[in-house]
Steps between C-alpha positions, in 0.01 A plus 500: 500500500531858384216741495458701182263781448281537188751726326786260566309205352437693180866599483608138550251373242614769258861388529400142413313625194796714400734203536272282289479769231878541497547124472248480214670788318840334539365167371339670200820688420705179528267310267493778242881529510541125444251500214673784317853368557440200273366706215180452310655284226591210732297182431595177678335275245200513278447123476614343829301185425713412193865408453698723267528352150881491513523346851695174515292184518581158640426264213610180673594420860672169566521373855827313510614275784727786610194730520314247717809450717525874562124537557501215753823605668475469876202262487564148620351203311230391475382819333162601648195479274437869570798584279325353196447855377859489374381271220280785375753775567591692187775746422340777704621636834426306816644580843512128583829434321666831592700578807308683770603619843824390662582370844246304697235561232692314228347162590593345164861618514480683168766750609748221578732372231342209312645154550766408248281221364164682483527687170831407346441125446 
């Protein structure tokens, strides 16, 4: 344990305050630089709760046998009741029927080539 006199403690405390002030000044300068680099006319979206009028829309989504075969790929019959949500699945994105991680984490084998009879017949 080191022994500091009263003057040394103040000097040490002053350096901590100086470091904190320098850090705060750097952070403020960084934030102000980032804010001015985008410009004041940048607006990400004025109505993020609404789709643009000219955005494409899915009018009809048909689940064909090929769609079900691909969605249930890697799942052995009988299909578990917990996969009943596929009956209500629409044309929106779902990670369930997309390939995920490879290797030992690909428990359904979605990265392997499909069997020759799974989708073509």
